[in-house]
ZADO-1210 file (C-alpha; in nm, 4 decimals, padded with zeros to 6 digits):
<atoms>
<atom x="-07.0606" y="13.0025" z="13.0736" code="MET" pos="1"/>
<atom x="-06.9216" y="12.8204" z="13.3738" code="GLY" pos="2"/>
<atom x="-06.6062" y="12.7416" z="13.1824" code="ARG" pos="3"/>
<atom x="-06.5547" y="13.1048" z="13.0981" code="ALA" pos="4"/>
<atom x="-06.6113" y="13.1978" z="13.4609" code="GLY" pos="5"/>
<atom x="-06.3525" y="12.9458" z="13.5795" code="ALA" pos="6"/>
<atom x="-06.1036" y="13.0770" z="13.3277" code="SER" pos="7"/>
<atom x="-06.1586" y="13.4318" z="13.4501" code="THR" pos="8"/>
<atom x="-06.1087" y="13.3258" z="13.8115" code="ASP" pos="9"/>
<atom x="-05.7783" y="13.1622" z="13.7255" code="GLN" pos="10"/>
<atom x="-05.6619" y="13.4695" z="13.5360" code="ALA" pos="11"/>
<atom x="-05.7465" y="13.6935" z="13.8321" code="GLU" pos="12"/>
<atom x="-05.5820" y="13.4672" z="14.0900" code="ASP" pos="13"/>
<atom x="-05.2798" y="13.2889" z="13.9368" code="PRO" pos="14"/>
<atom x="-05.0991" y="13.2501" z="14.2709" code="ARG" pos="15"/>
<atom x="-05.1476" y="12.9820" z="14.5349" code="ARG" pos="16"/>
<atom x="-05.0060" y="12.9026" z="14.8795" code="LYS" pos="17"/>
<atom x="-04.7824" y="12.6019" z="14.9321" code="CYS" pos="18"/>
<atom x="-04.9044" y="12.3974" z="15.2305" code="ILE" pos="19"/>
<atom x="-04.5472" y="12.2892" z="15.3104" code="ALA" pos="20"/>
<atom x="-04.3554" y="12.6182" z="15.2925" code="THR" pos="21"/>
<atom x="-04.6387" y="12.8650" z="15.3542" code="GLY" pos="22"/>
<atom x="-04.5156" y="13.0727" z="15.0600" code="GLU" pos="23"/>
<atom x="-04.7514" y="13.2194" z="14.8026" code="VAL" pos="24"/>
<atom x="-04.6190" y="13.1843" z="14.4508" code="GLN" pos="25"/>
<atom x="-04.7310" y="13.1535" z="14.0862" code="PRO" pos="26"/>
<atom x="-04.9231" y="12.8373" z="14.0102" code="LYS" pos="27"/>
<atom x="-04.6772" y="12.7211" z="13.7468" code="PHE" pos="28"/>
<atom x="-04.4197" y="12.6574" z="14.0205" code="GLY" pos="29"/>
<atom x="-04.6611" y="12.4462" z="14.2246" code="LEU" pos="30"/>
<atom x="-04.8252" y="12.1065" z="14.1958" code="ILE" pos="31"/>
<atom x="-05.1962" y="12.0688" z="14.2627" code="ARG" pos="32"/>
<atom x="-05.3333" y="11.7690" z="14.4523" code="PHE" pos="33"/>
<atom x="-05.6836" y="11.6335" z="14.4972" code="VAL" pos="34"/>
<atom x="-05.8304" y="11.3334" z="14.6786" code="ALA" pos="35"/>
<atom x="-05.9833" y="11.0560" z="14.4679" code="ASP" pos="36"/>
<atom x="-06.3149" y="10.8909" z="14.5626" code="PRO" pos="37"/>
<atom x="-06.1257" y="10.6425" z="14.7847" code="GLU" pos="38"/>
<atom x="-05.9580" y="10.9252" z="14.9744" code="GLY" pos="39"/>
<atom x="-05.6155" y="10.8778" z="14.8206" code="GLN" pos="40"/>
<atom x="-05.4002" y="11.1812" z="14.7368" code="VAL" pos="41"/>
<atom x="-05.3572" y="11.2204" z="14.3614" code="VAL" pos="42"/>
<atom x="-05.1215" y="11.4632" z="14.1828" code="PRO" pos="43"/>
<atom x="-05.3039" y="11.6828" z="13.9329" code="ASP" pos="44"/>
<atom x="-05.0154" y="11.7719" z="13.7019" code="ILE" pos="45"/>
<atom x="-05.2385" y="11.9453" z="13.4465" code="LEU" pos="46"/>
<atom x="-05.4472" y="12.1226" z="13.7104" code="GLY" pos="47"/>
<atom x="-05.7760" y="12.0012" z="13.5661" code="LYS" pos="48"/>
<atom x="-05.9063" y="11.7322" z="13.8011" code="LEU" pos="49"/>
<atom x="-06.2383" y="11.8084" z="13.9735" code="PRO" pos="50"/>
<atom x="-06.2752" y="11.8598" z="14.3451" code="GLY" pos="51"/>
<atom x="-06.1082" y="12.0588" z="14.6169" code="ARG" pos="52"/>
<atom x="-05.7390" y="12.1070" z="14.5520" code="GLY" pos="53"/>
<atom x="-05.4338" y="12.1952" z="14.7559" code="THR" pos="54"/>
<atom x="-05.0888" y="12.3030" z="14.6391" code="TYR" pos="55"/>
<atom x="-04.7281" y="12.2125" z="14.7142" code="VAL" pos="56"/>
<atom x="-04.4174" y="12.3696" z="14.5637" code="ALA" pos="57"/>
<atom x="-04.2513" y="12.1643" z="14.2914" code="ALA" pos="58"/>
<atom x="-03.9656" y="12.0848" z="14.5265" code="ASP" pos="59"/>
<atom x="-03.8726" y="11.7398" z="14.6567" code="ARG" pos="60"/>
<atom x="-03.8102" y="11.8643" z="15.0099" code="GLU" pos="61"/>
<atom x="-04.1468" y="12.0446" z="15.0250" code="ALA" pos="62"/>
<atom x="-04.3273" y="11.7411" z="14.8853" code="LEU" pos="63"/>
<atom x="-04.1590" y="11.5111" z="15.1369" code="THR" pos="64"/>
<atom x="-04.2632" y="11.7411" z="15.4199" code="LYS" pos="65"/>
<atom x="-04.6229" y="11.7526" z="15.2981" code="ALA" pos="66"/>
<atom x="-04.6364" y="11.3738" z="15.2748" code="ALA" pos="67"/>
<atom x="-04.4711" y="11.2933" z="15.6081" code="THR" pos="68"/>
<atom x="-04.6247" y="11.5698" z="15.8210" code="LYS" pos="69"/>
<atom x="-04.9831" y="11.4890" z="15.7154" code="LYS" pos="70"/>
<atom x="-05.0248" y="11.8304" z="15.5556" code="LEU" pos="71"/>
<atom x="-05.2393" y="11.6976" z="15.2718" code="PHE" pos="72"/>
<atom x="-05.5212" y="11.6142" z="15.5141" code="ALA" pos="73"/>
<atom x="-05.5115" y="11.9698" z="15.6434" code="ARG" pos="74"/>
<atom x="-05.4977" y="12.1222" z="15.2962" code="GLY" pos="75"/>
<atom x="-05.7777" y="11.9057" z="15.1575" code="LEU" pos="76"/>
<atom x="-05.9751" y="11.9287" z="15.4820" code="LYS" pos="77"/>
<atom x="-06.0392" y="11.5545" z="15.4821" code="ALA" pos="78"/>
<atom x="-05.8754" y="11.2324" z="15.6034" code="PRO" pos="79"/>
<atom x="-05.6612" y="11.1086" z="15.3142" code="VAL" pos="80"/>
<atom x="-05.4147" y="10.8341" z="15.2315" code="GLN" pos="81"/>
<atom x="-05.0754" y="10.9299" z="15.0878" code="VAL" pos="82"/>
<atom x="-04.9264" y="10.6643" z="14.8548" code="PRO" pos="83"/>
<atom x="-04.5740" y="10.5552" z="14.9460" code="ASP" pos="84"/>
<atom x="-04.4545" y="10.6262" z="14.5917" code="ASP" pos="85"/>
<atom x="-04.6294" y="10.9633" z="14.5565" code="LEU" pos="86"/>
<atom x="-04.3156" y="11.1688" z="14.4874" code="ILE" pos="87"/>
<atom x="-04.1781" y="10.9143" z="14.2418" code="ASP" pos="88"/>
<atom x="-04.5132" y="10.9143" z="14.0641" code="GLU" pos="89"/>
<atom x="-04.5053" y="11.2957" z="14.0429" code="ILE" pos="90"/>
<atom x="-04.1586" y="11.2771" z="13.8899" code="GLU" pos="91"/>
<atom x="-04.2751" y="11.0194" z="13.6353" code="ARG" pos="92"/>
<atom x="-04.5756" y="11.2293" z="13.5349" code="GLN" pos="93"/>
<atom x="-04.3753" y="11.5503" z="13.5060" code="LEU" pos="94"/>
<atom x="-04.1103" y="11.3762" z="13.2950" code="ALA" pos="95"/>
<atom x="-04.3829" y="11.2385" z="13.0711" code="ARG" pos="96"/>
<atom x="-04.5330" y="11.5857" z="13.0411" code="ARG" pos="97"/>
<atom x="-04.2013" y="11.7393" z="12.9332" code="VAL" pos="98"/>
<atom x="-04.1392" y="11.4567" z="12.6854" code="ILE" pos="99"/>
<atom x="-04.4861" y="11.4973" z="12.5335" code="ASP" pos="100"/>
<atom x="-04.4462" y="11.8743" z="12.4955" code="LEU" pos="101"/>
<atom x="-04.1061" y="11.8392" z="12.3277" code="ILE" pos="102"/>
<atom x="-04.2572" y="11.5763" z="12.0976" code="SER" pos="103"/>
<atom x="-04.5362" y="11.8163" z="12.0009" code="LEU" pos="104"/>
<atom x="-04.2791" y="12.0879" z="11.9333" code="ALA" pos="105"/>
<atom x="-04.0864" y="11.8452" z="11.7127" code="ARG" pos="106"/>
<atom x="-04.3969" y="11.7608" z="11.5123" code="LYS" pos="107"/>
<atom x="-04.4627" y="12.1297" z="11.4507" code="SER" pos="108"/>
<atom x="-04.1060" y="12.1887" z="11.3337" code="GLY" pos="109"/>
<atom x="-04.0025" y="12.3823" z="11.6445" code="ASP" pos="110"/>
<atom x="-03.7553" y="12.1267" z="11.7815" code="ALA" pos="111"/>
<atom x="-03.4487" y="11.9527" z="11.6416" code="VAL" pos="112"/>
<atom x="-03.2140" y="11.6841" z="11.7720" code="ALA" pos="113"/>
<atom x="-02.8577" y="11.5892" z="11.6909" code="GLY" pos="114"/>
<atom x="-02.5323" y="11.7748" z="11.7461" code="TYR" pos="115"/>
<atom x="-02.4985" y="11.9246" z="11.3964" code="GLU" pos="116"/>
<atom x="-02.8608" y="12.0393" z="11.3703" code="LYS" pos="117"/>
<atom x="-02.8508" y="12.1948" z="11.7159" code="VAL" pos="118"/>
<atom x="-02.5172" y="12.3613" z="11.6402" code="LYS" pos="119"/>
<atom x="-02.6656" y="12.5050" z="11.3189" code="ASP" pos="120"/>
<atom x="-02.9735" y="12.6434" z="11.4995" code="TRP" pos="121"/>
<atom x="-02.7522" y="12.8005" z="11.7649" code="LEU" pos="122"/>
<atom x="-02.5284" y="12.9592" z="11.5012" code="ALA" pos="123"/>
<atom x="-02.8313" y="13.1035" z="11.3205" code="LYS" pos="124"/>
<atom x="-02.9825" y="13.2165" z="11.6548" code="GLU" pos="125"/>
<atom x="-03.2935" y="13.0111" z="11.5840" code="GLU" pos="126"/>
<atom x="-03.2692" y="12.8220" z="11.9128" code="ALA" pos="127"/>
<atom x="-03.4244" y="12.9553" z="12.2316" code="GLN" pos="128"/>
<atom x="-03.3773" y="12.6466" z="12.4496" code="VAL" pos="129"/>
<atom x="-03.0796" y="12.4088" z="12.4555" code="LEU" pos="130"/>
<atom x="-03.1605" y="12.0625" z="12.5913" code="ILE" pos="131"/>
<atom x="-02.8863" y="11.8129" z="12.6710" code="GLN" pos="132"/>
<atom x="-02.9022" y="11.4681" z="12.8281" code="ALA" pos="133"/>
<atom x="-02.7917" y="11.4529" z="13.1908" code="ALA" pos="134"/>
<atom x="-02.6089" y="11.1284" z="13.1161" code="ASP" pos="135"/>
<atom x="-02.4386" y="11.2536" z="12.8000" code="GLY" pos="136"/>
<atom x="-02.0654" y="11.3179" z="12.7712" code="SER" pos="137"/>
<atom x="-01.9658" y="11.6342" z="12.9539" code="GLY" pos="138"/>
<atom x="-01.6964" y="11.7039" z="12.6966" code="ARG" pos="139"/>
<atom x="-01.9414" y="11.6760" z="12.4085" code="GLY" pos="140"/>
<atom x="-02.2025" y="11.8902" z="12.5799" code="LYS" pos="141"/>
<atom x="-01.9524" y="12.1650" z="12.6590" code="SER" pos="142"/>
<atom x="-01.9078" y="12.2321" z="12.2871" code="LYS" pos="143"/>
<atom x="-02.2556" y="12.3858" z="12.2659" code="LEU" pos="144"/>
<atom x="-02.3553" y="12.7002" z="12.4551" code="SER" pos="145"/>
<atom x="-02.6902" y="12.8118" z="12.5913" code="THR" pos="146"/>
<atom x="-02.8528" y="13.0745" z="12.3653" code="PRO" pos="147"/>
<atom x="-02.8133" y="13.4340" z="12.4823" code="HIS" pos="148"/>
<atom x="-03.1239" y="13.5223" z="12.6862" code="PHE" pos="149"/>
<atom x="-03.2326" y="13.1624" z="12.6345" code="GLY" pos="150"/>
<atom x="-03.2765" y="12.8589" z="12.8575" code="HIS" pos="151"/>
<atom x="-03.0923" y="12.5383" z="12.9355" code="TYR" pos="152"/>
<atom x="-03.2489" y="12.2039" z="13.0299" code="ILE" pos="153"/>
<atom x="-03.0007" y="11.9411" z="13.1412" code="GLY" pos="154"/>
<atom x="-03.1883" y="11.6979" z="13.3650" code="TRP" pos="155"/>
<atom x="-03.3598" y="11.4664" z="13.1178" code="LEU" pos="156"/>
<atom x="-03.1922" y="11.1357" z="13.0391" code="SER" pos="157"/>
<atom x="-03.0818" y="11.0385" z="12.6882" code="ALA" pos="158"/>
<atom x="-03.3593" y="10.7762" z="12.6868" code="ASP" pos="159"/>
<atom x="-03.6239" y="11.0335" z="12.7821" code="GLU" pos="160"/>
<atom x="-03.5040" y="11.2727" z="12.5127" code="MET" pos="161"/>
<atom x="-03.5067" y="10.9828" z="12.2695" code="GLY" pos="162"/>
<atom x="-03.8743" y="10.9206" z="12.3441" code="MET" pos="163"/>
<atom x="-03.9520" y="11.2827" z="12.2567" code="ALA" pos="164"/>
<atom x="-03.7843" y="11.2493" z="11.9171" code="PHE" pos="165"/>
<atom x="-03.8842" y="10.8936" z="11.8309" code="GLY" pos="166"/>
<atom x="-03.5293" y="10.7633" z="11.8668" code="ARG" pos="167"/>
<atom x="-03.3530" y="10.5282" z="12.1031" code="GLN" pos="168"/>
<atom x="-03.1444" y="10.8045" z="12.2619" code="THR" pos="169"/>
<atom x="-03.0779" y="11.1755" z="12.2072" code="VAL" pos="170"/>
<atom x="-02.8005" y="11.3824" z="12.3666" code="ILE" pos="171"/>
<atom x="-02.8470" y="11.7269" z="12.2099" code="HIS" pos="172"/>
<atom x="-03.1712" y="11.9047" z="12.1194" code="ALA" pos="173"/>
<atom x="-03.2984" y="12.2586" z="12.0757" code="ALA" pos="174"/>
<atom x="-03.6306" y="12.4403" z="12.0735" code="LEU" pos="175"/>
<atom x="-03.7154" y="12.7451" z="11.8659" code="ALA" pos="176"/>
<atom x="-03.8506" y="13.0559" z="12.0357" code="SER" pos="177"/>
<atom x="-04.2263" y="13.0897" z="12.0750" code="GLY" pos="178"/>
<atom x="-04.4614" y="12.7984" z="12.0264" code="GLY" pos="179"/>
<atom x="-04.4406" y="12.5432" z="12.3064" code="LEU" pos="180"/>
<atom x="-04.0967" y="12.6525" z="12.4295" code="ALA" pos="181"/>
<atom x="-04.2269" y="12.8530" z="12.7314" code="PRO" pos="182"/>
<atom x="-04.4423" y="12.5598" z="12.8452" code="ARG" pos="183"/>
<atom x="-04.1544" y="12.3150" z="12.8041" code="VAL" pos="184"/>
<atom x="-03.9331" y="12.5411" z="13.0167" code="VAL" pos="185"/>
<atom x="-04.2003" y="12.5763" z="13.2891" code="GLU" pos="186"/>
<atom x="-04.2690" y="12.2043" z="13.3096" code="GLU" pos="187"/>
<atom x="-03.8986" y="12.1218" z="13.2990" code="ALA" pos="188"/>
<atom x="-03.8391" y="12.3561" z="13.5921" code="GLN" pos="189"/>
<atom x="-04.1065" y="12.1731" z="13.7918" code="ARG" pos="190"/>
<atom x="-03.9390" y="11.8437" z="13.7050" code="LEU" pos="191"/>
<atom x="-03.6000" y="11.9815" z="13.8099" code="ARG" pos="192"/>
<atom x="-03.7382" y="12.0694" z="14.1532" code="GLY" pos="193"/>
<atom x="-03.8791" y="11.7213" z="14.2077" code="VAL" pos="194"/>
<atom x="-03.6025" y="11.5162" z="14.0496" code="ARG" pos="195"/>
<atom x="-03.2970" y="11.4266" z="14.2592" code="GLU" pos="196"/>
<atom x="-03.0226" y="11.5638" z="14.0395" code="LEU" pos="197"/>
<atom x="-02.6594" y="11.4707" z="14.0100" code="THR" pos="198"/>
<atom x="-02.4064" y="11.7426" z="13.9356" code="ASP" pos="199"/>
<atom x="-02.4368" y="11.6505" z="13.5695" code="GLY" pos="200"/>
<atom x="-02.8033" y="11.7476" z="13.5727" code="GLY" pos="201"/>
<atom x="-02.7411" y="12.0891" z="13.7217" code="LYS" pos="202"/>
<atom x="-02.4693" y="12.2126" z="13.4928" code="GLY" pos="203"/>
<atom x="-02.5283" y="12.4802" z="13.2347" code="ARG" pos="204"/>
<atom x="-02.2801" y="12.5427" z="12.9542" code="PRO" pos="205"/>
<atom x="-02.1385" y="12.8918" z="12.9498" code="GLU" pos="206"/>
<atom x="-02.2551" y="13.1140" z="12.6676" code="GLY" pos="207"/>
</atoms>
């Protein structure tokens, strides 16, 4: 019963206030934090850890402000310790989350990797999301275009994409519409906000 009640509460109130920017926005664009039993700030990437939570936008600048201006103590209403590597740890967890979701999509047949397979999905309009390695060749990546009304993810490394597909490296990948694609896009957007991107990670091929 309690579980159902919690679910209802979340459905009725899907927006939260960022303690760094003061803006109220949908929860999927924020990161929740709690304090562990030792009083250390812990990122709750999945939003499931028990205890009082506070939220910060998935943005490196906002997270830096929250950490350096002692805003977590105010948000959690308790004296807390902020780990020196908190933002790097958030980035690692978000990257792992995106990798795991893409891997699940692959196992269900909703993701492919490799230039020819991706090109084929794009030609058949089966792809909803084009994913390309930030450290891949710009010339090679420019040969594939983002699906119309689709999404582009270009800030994972070739090694990270390789982990999702059980290979050493992957440069080109695509996700089919539906399934896990919306969750991959949401989590990838959070990662993009936290990750310090080079120009290569921001680019989006023209359709």
